[in-house]
Structures are given as C-alpha cells and as structure tokens.
C-alpha positions in Angstrom: 17.1 8.2 13.1 15.5 10.3 15.8 18.0 13.3 16.2 18.1 15.8 19.0 16.9 18.4 16.6 13.7 16.4 15.9 13.3 15.7 19.8 13.4 19.6 20.4 11.3 20.8 17.7 8.9 17.6 18.0 9.1 17.9 14.0 9.0 14.7 11.9 9.3 16.6 8.6 12.5 17.2 6.7 12.3 19.8 3.7 8.7 19.6 4.0 8.3 15.9 3.8 7.9 13.0 6.0 9.4 9.9 4.9 8.1 6.8 6.1 9.1 2.8 6.0 6.8 -0.1 6.5 8.5 -2.9 8.2 8.2 -6.5 6.6 5.9 -7.4 9.7 3.3 -4.7 8.8 3.4 -5.1 4.9 0.0 -6.8 5.0 -1.3 -3.4 6.1 0.3 -1.7 2.9 -3.1 -1.0 1.2 -4.4 0.8 4.3 -1.1 2.7 4.9 -1.1 3.8 1.2 -4.6 4.9 1.2 -4.3 6.9 4.3 -1.0 8.7 3.0 -2.8 9.7 -0.2 -5.5 11.0 1.7 -3.2 13.1 3.9 -1.2 14.2 0.7 -4.4 15.2 -1.0 -5.8 17.2 2.1 -2.4 18.9 2.5 -2.2 19.9 -1.1 1.2 18.2 -1.5 3.3 15.1 -1.3 4.2 15.2 2.4 4.1 11.6 3.1 6.7 9.7 1.0 7.4 6.0 1.4 11.1 5.0 1.5 12.8 1.6 1.4 15.4 2.6 3.9 14.6 2.6 7.7 17.6 4.8 8.3 16.2 7.5 5.8 12.8 7.4 7.5 11.2 9.6 9.9 8.1 7.4 10.6 8.2 3.5 10.9 5.0 1.3 10.8 5.6 -1.9 12.4 3.4 -4.9 13.3 5.2 -5.4 16.5 6.6 -3.1 19.5 10.2 -4.5 18.4 12.2 -1.6 17.0 15.6 -0.3 17.8 15.8 2.3 20.5 17.4 4.9 18.2 14.2 5.2 16.5 11.0 7.1 17.2 7.9 8.2 15.3 6.6 4.8 15.5 3.0 3.9 14.6 2.2 0.4 16.0 -0.4 -1.2 13.8 
C-alpha cells in the first residue's frame, strides 16, 4: 500500500528493492514486463525490481485497466 512515508519521500523502494505485482488483466504483458525489469536490474547492477504474488506487498502494480483501489499508487497502466 502507498504509505504517507512513500508519499513524502516519493520513494518506491523498500530496502533497496521495488516489489511489483502484475494483475490478471495485464498477465498477457508478462514477457514484456519481465524483459524490461531484467534490463533495468542489469543496468542497475542488482536486482532492484522483484516480482511478488501479493498486491498488498507490492510497491508497483501493472494493470491492463485503470481500475485499482484508491489505497494503491505507483501504477503503470499498460
């Protein structure tokens, strides 16, 4: 969830990682998302982007629609 601390610092990282979740309506984009996160991790020299299976533990959510709960932020609409 998007906390007030994240809002203040504009920081999506937690302990040096950004955990991301892919909603079911965006699963068809999984190859592209995986490719992009691997490229970023390689460029950054460490595994910053890490996929998670829990939307509540993620900092970034990929969705195929604009329908996501108001308590979440860091959304990349595909």
